[in-house]
C-alpha positions in Angstrom: -1.2 -6.7 28.9 -2.6 -3.0 28.4 -1.8 -0.7 25.4 -0.1 1.5 28.2 2.4 -1.3 29.7 3.5 -2.6 26.1 3.9 0.9 25.1 6.0 0.8 28.9 8.1 -1.8 28.0 9.2 -0.8 24.0 10.2 2.5 25.7 12.3 0.8 28.1 13.5 -1.3 25.3 14.1 1.6 23.1 16.2 3.2 26.2 18.2 0.0 26.6 18.6 -0.2 22.7 19.9 3.3 22.4 21.9 3.2 25.5 24.2 0.0 24.2 24.7 2.1 20.5 25.8 5.5 22.7 28.0 3.3 24.3 29.2 1.3 21.3 30.2 4.4 19.9 31.9 6.1 22.4 35.6 6.6 21.8 36.8 5.4 25.0 34.7 2.0 24.3 35.2 1.7 20.7 33.0 -1.5 20.9 32.0 -1.7 17.3 35.7 -1.9 16.3 36.5 -4.4 19.1 32.9 -6.9 18.7 32.7 -7.2 15.1 29.4 -8.7 15.5 27.8 -5.9 17.6 26.3 -4.0 14.9 24.3 -7.3 13.6 23.0 -7.5 17.9 22.1 -3.9 17.1 19.9 -4.6 13.9 18.4 -7.5 15.1 17.6 -5.7 18.3 15.7 -2.5 16.2 14.4 -4.4 14.2 12.9 -6.1 16.5 11.6 -2.7 18.3 10.1 -1.5 15.6 8.0 -4.7 14.5 7.0 -4.5 17.6 5.9 -0.7 18.7 3.9 -1.3 14.9 2.3 -4.4 16.3 1.3 -2.3 19.4 0.8 0.9 17.8 -1.4 -0.9 14.5 -2.9 -4.4 15.7 -4.1 -6.7 13.3 -2.0 -5.7 10.8 -1.2 -8.3 7.9 2.7 -10.0 8.6 3.7 -8.8 5.4 2.9 -5.3 6.1 5.2 -4.8 9.1 8.1 -7.0 7.9 7.6 -4.1 4.6 7.9 -1.5 6.9 11.0 -2.8 9.3 12.5 -3.1 5.7 12.1 0.7 5.2 12.9 1.8 8.2 16.2 -0.7 7.9 16.6 1.3 4.5 16.3 4.8 6.0 19.0 3.9 8.6 21.7 2.6 5.9 20.7 6.2 4.3 22.1 7.9 7.7 24.4 5.7 7.8 25.9 7.2 3.8 25.1 10.3 4.2 27.1 10.6 7.6 29.9 8.1 6.0 31.7 8.7 9.3 33.9 5.2 10.8 31.7 4.5 14.3 28.6 3.6 11.7 30.0 0.9 10.9 33.1 -0.1 8.4 34.2 3.2 7.8 33.5 5.8 4.8 31.2 5.1 2.6 31.2 4.2 -1.2 29.2 2.5 -3.2 32.2 0.9 -5.1 33.4 -0.7 -1.5 32.2 -4.4 -1.3 32.7 -4.1 2.5 30.2 -1.6 2.9 27.9 -3.2 0.5 27.7 -6.3 2.3 28.1 -4.5 5.9 24.2 -2.7 4.7 22.8 -6.2 3.2 23.8 -8.0 6.3 22.4 -4.7 8.6 19.0 -5.0 6.5 18.9 -8.8 6.5 19.1 -8.7 10.6 16.7 -6.0 10.7 14.1 -8.3 8.5 15.2 -11.5 10.3 14.1 -9.8 13.4 10.9 -8.5 11.9 10.0 -12.2 10.7 10.8 -13.7 14.3 8.7 -11.2 16.1 5.4 -11.9 13.4 5.8 -15.1 14.4 5.4 -14.7 18.1 2.7 -12.4 17.6 0.8 -14.9 15.3 1.9 -17.4 17.5 0.6 -15.5 20.7 -2.1 -14.0 19.3 -3.7 -17.3 18.0 -3.0 -19.0 21.1 -5.0 -16.3 23.4 -8.4 -16.4 21.1 
């Protein structure tokens, strides 16, 4: 697969993830409140996307570097959620004293990193079988 086709697939998947996220936060659908697990799916998809992009742009990167990068992108996203502190980002008004918000943040980071680990494992398996 060429670099251009890989980037094309990543662009298409980014549009799909952003489209699902946009539909989820629309008041007409209110999917975040209807489907409690949707946030986890979107974080998993986002983590997989960031890891895939990192591997496409920086080939032959160590696995821990990719996972760490996804972790820090996830932290950045969580900081944005906290700064906006609006209900459609998850559990509602963010507060360090709210154990539900802390649990939501930890679960989001767990799914980001889990997706990165899966992508790294698949990439390692693919590259070893195609050497």
